[in-house]
BAVORO-92610 format. One record per residue (C-alpha): residue in one letter; x, y, z; residue number from 1. Coordinates in Angstrom, 3 decimals. Example, Ala and Ser with C-alpha at 12.3 -4.5 7.8 and 13.67 -1.06 7.14 Angstrom:
PT   rovo         xx         yy         zz   sese
PT      a     12.300     -4.500      7.800      1
PT      s     13.670     -1.060      7.140      2
This chain:
PT   rovo         xx         yy         zz   sese
PT      m      0.000      0.000      0.000      1
PT      l      2.868      2.358      0.787      2
PT      a      4.290      1.800     -2.713      3
PT      i      0.963      2.832     -4.278      4
PT      l      0.934      6.049     -2.233      5
PT      e      4.470      6.785     -3.459      6
PT      d      3.297      6.086     -7.027      7
PT      i      0.510      8.675     -6.589      8
PT      k      3.028     11.219     -5.272      9
PT      a      5.208     10.466     -8.314     10
PT      i      2.330     11.355    -10.623     11
PT      y      1.975     14.816     -9.076     12
PT      r      5.752     15.282     -8.926     13
PT      n      6.300     14.411    -12.602     14
PT      d      3.143     15.417    -14.460     15
PT      p      2.379     19.147    -14.528     16
PT      a     -1.030     18.354    -16.042     17
PT      a     -2.112     16.227    -13.050     18
PT      r     -5.058     17.767    -11.249     19
PT      n     -7.266     16.545     -8.402     20
PT      i     -7.979     12.803     -8.702     21
PT      e     -7.486     12.484    -12.471     22
PT      f     -4.637     10.047    -11.752     23
PT      l     -7.373      7.424    -11.311     24
PT      l     -7.771      7.595    -15.103     25
PT      y     -4.062      7.185    -15.924     26
PT      p     -3.290      3.857    -17.607     27
PT      g      0.212      3.910    -16.106     28
PT      f     -1.294      4.128    -12.625     29
PT      h     -3.633      1.224    -13.365     30
PT      a     -0.797     -0.868    -14.765     31
PT      i      1.574     -0.338    -11.809     32
PT      t     -1.186     -0.836     -9.231     33
PT      y     -2.217     -4.160    -10.745     34
PT      h      1.424     -5.083    -11.254     35
PT      r      2.085     -4.707     -7.529     36
PT      f     -0.718     -7.213     -6.836     37
PT      n      0.451     -9.553     -9.606     38
PT      h      4.047     -9.367     -8.364     39
PT      f      2.886    -10.316     -4.859     40
PT      l      1.164    -13.412     -6.285     41
PT      w      4.230    -14.173     -8.427     42
PT      k      6.485    -14.090     -5.345     43
PT      l      4.077    -16.472     -3.582     44
PT      g      4.679    -18.958     -6.388     45
PT      v      1.221    -18.739     -7.923     46
PT      p      2.041    -19.746    -11.514     47
PT      f     -0.887    -18.921    -13.795     48
PT      l     -3.051    -16.176    -12.299     49
PT      p     -0.446    -13.354    -12.291     50
PT      r      0.363    -13.976    -15.971     51
PT      l     -3.313    -14.068    -16.900     52
PT      l     -4.003    -10.831    -15.031     53
PT      s     -0.961     -9.123    -16.577     54
PT      e     -2.225    -10.037    -20.055     55
PT      i     -5.643     -8.559    -19.259     56
PT      i     -4.046     -5.376    -17.913     57
PT      r     -1.848     -5.161    -21.031     58
PT      f     -4.972     -5.313    -23.175     59
PT      v     -6.720     -2.620    -21.090     60
PT      t     -3.791     -0.205    -20.554     61
PT      g     -1.361     -0.837    -23.426     62
PT      l      1.483     -1.433    -20.926     63
PT      e      3.064     -4.858    -20.670     64
PT      i      4.663     -5.469    -17.274     65
PT      h      5.672     -9.040    -16.510     66
PT      p      4.626    -10.032    -12.975     67
PT      g      8.202    -11.090    -12.211     68
PT      a      9.581     -7.575    -12.749     69
PT      e     10.665     -5.818     -9.556     70
PT      i      9.647     -2.159     -9.471     71
PT      g     10.511      0.278     -6.690     72
PT      d      8.331      2.922     -5.070     73
PT      g      7.418      6.183     -6.780     74
PT      f      7.166      4.670    -10.283     75
PT      f      5.496      6.813    -12.959     76
PT      v      4.714      6.045    -16.577     77
PT      d      3.530      9.030    -18.613     78
PT      h      1.493      8.223    -21.732     79
PT      g      2.379      4.569    -21.279     80
PT      m      1.146      2.979    -24.498     81
PT      g      3.662      0.477    -25.822     82
PT      v      5.772      0.162    -22.654     83
PT      v      7.297     -3.317    -22.250     84
PT      i      8.987     -4.401    -19.011     85
PT      g     10.453     -7.921    -19.042     86
PT      e     10.410    -10.610    -16.374     87
PT      t     13.851    -10.104    -14.813     88
PT      t     13.799     -6.305    -15.018     89
PT      e     14.600     -4.473    -11.798     90
PT      i     13.642     -0.810    -11.477     91
PT      g     14.672      1.361     -8.534     92
PT      d     12.738      4.066     -6.710     93
PT      n     11.427      7.295     -8.253     94
PT      c     11.797      6.290    -11.883     95
PT      v      9.890      7.770    -14.820     96
PT      l      9.205      6.090    -18.168     97
PT      f      7.506      7.613    -21.171     98
PT      h      5.535      5.786    -23.851     99
PT      n      7.012      3.128    -26.113    100
PT      v      9.937      2.281    -23.790    101
PT      t     11.256     -1.283    -23.953    102
PT      l     13.174     -2.884    -21.094    103
PT      g     13.627     -6.218    -22.800    104
PT      g     15.887     -9.147    -23.454    105
PT      t     18.014    -10.079    -26.419    106
PT      g     17.029    -13.734    -26.499    107
PT      k     20.674    -14.742    -25.935    108
PT      h     20.746    -14.846    -22.120    109
PT      k     19.559    -17.251    -19.456    110
PT      g     18.729    -16.259    -15.906    111
PT      k     18.960    -12.469    -15.619    112
PT      r     17.891    -11.336    -19.098    113
PT      h     16.585     -7.790    -18.681    114
PT      p     17.928     -4.410    -17.536    115
PT      t     18.530     -3.287    -13.969    116
PT      v     17.613      0.378    -13.588    117
PT      g     18.842      2.425    -10.617    118
PT      d     17.019      5.071     -8.587    119
PT      n     15.880      8.447     -9.963    120
PT      v     16.102      7.422    -13.626    121
PT      l     14.135      9.049    -16.441    122
PT      i     13.764      7.058    -19.667    123
PT      g     12.470      9.037    -22.644    124
PT      t      9.948      8.081    -25.290    125
PT      g     10.938      5.180    -27.518    126
PT      a     14.154      4.277    -25.687    127
PT      i     15.184      0.635    -26.031    128
PT      l     17.310     -1.072    -23.378    129
PT      l     18.063     -4.721    -24.028    130
PT      g     19.817     -7.446    -22.084    131
PT      p     21.093     -7.620    -18.503    132
PT      i     22.622     -4.146    -18.550    133
PT      k     22.889     -1.883    -15.525    134
PT      v     21.636      1.697    -15.595    135
PT      g     23.080      3.743    -12.734    136
PT      n     21.343      6.135    -10.378    137
PT      n     20.323      9.651    -11.467    138
PT      v     20.456      8.832    -15.179    139
PT      k     18.451     10.455    -17.974    140
PT      i     18.019      8.547    -21.214    141
PT      g     16.874     10.635    -24.169    142
PT      a     13.955      9.870    -26.435    143
PT      n     14.590      7.194    -29.069    144
PT      s     17.965      6.281    -27.589    145
PT      f     19.019      2.785    -28.469    146
PT      v     21.088      1.159    -25.741    147
PT      v     22.058     -2.446    -26.374    148
PT      m     24.312     -4.421    -24.048    149
PT      r     25.971     -1.333    -22.576    150
PT      d     25.936     -0.253    -18.932    151
PT      i     25.261      3.386    -18.110    152
PT      p     27.206      4.884    -15.175    153
PT      d     25.608      6.984    -12.412    154
PT      d     24.846     10.677    -12.936    155
PT      c     24.797     10.635    -16.751    156
PT      t     22.580     11.802    -19.548    157
PT      v     22.660      9.619    -22.645    158
PT      a     21.093     10.240    -26.032    159
PT      g     21.305      9.144    -29.626    160
PT      t     21.434      6.008    -31.718    161
PT      p     23.648      4.404    -30.696    162
PT      a     23.378      6.065    -27.295    163
PT      r     26.329      8.143    -26.109    164
PT      i     27.003      9.915    -22.834    165
PT      i     26.371     13.604    -23.504    166
PT      r     26.522     14.791    -19.888    167
PT      r     28.339     13.297    -16.897    168
PT      n     28.388     14.653    -13.354    169
PT      g     26.997     17.971    -14.574    170
PT      c     29.585     18.504    -17.337    171
PT      n     28.974     18.292    -21.079    172
PT      c     30.856     15.529    -22.852    173
PT      n     30.607     13.147    -25.787    174
PT      e     31.645      9.639    -24.747    175
PT      e     30.816      6.156    -25.877    176
PT      l     29.092      4.004    -23.314    177
PT      p     31.543      1.635    -21.612    178
PT      k     31.696     -1.936    -22.878    179
PT      t     29.565     -4.279    -20.793    180
PT      t     31.002     -7.622    -19.920    181
PT      y     28.679    -10.416    -18.917    182
PT      p     28.391    -14.021    -20.061    183
PT      i     26.193    -14.647    -23.047    184
PT      s     24.677    -18.115    -23.017    185
PT      a     23.751    -19.552    -26.363    186
């Protein structure tokens, strides 16, 4: 219940158009609220019901959140249509996603297959993050950035295709993302 209250606060913190109780109409709010219930069932080891409910919620809201995904408090999805969050995704506290964001797998990994996103991360419209990469804390990922198999350090802004670090620790720069090393299972 506390997480849902933090999610409501996140709506007002991140959406200047939010007024009164309109958040009850936000598909992102519906999706995360049901996800929290589905995730609880998933952790209990209930095999079928959480997946069924997540499919129904995907149909209703346009957001696909696997019940196995771990999502921190204060999560906000603005205009969430087309958001995909995979099973082994981990998202920290106070994160914001815009529509058409994919936190997915590459199909080449076993076990941990999806991104780990730190706290206070903003992921812009159409960004694609694939594989078991790590996104640090206080990161901003620009719209339509394509990040594949590359970790993103803390306190960075990345943008472009392929994504590059354009700001680090408050200073402008133009750096490639560091190479990510993790085992790829065939």
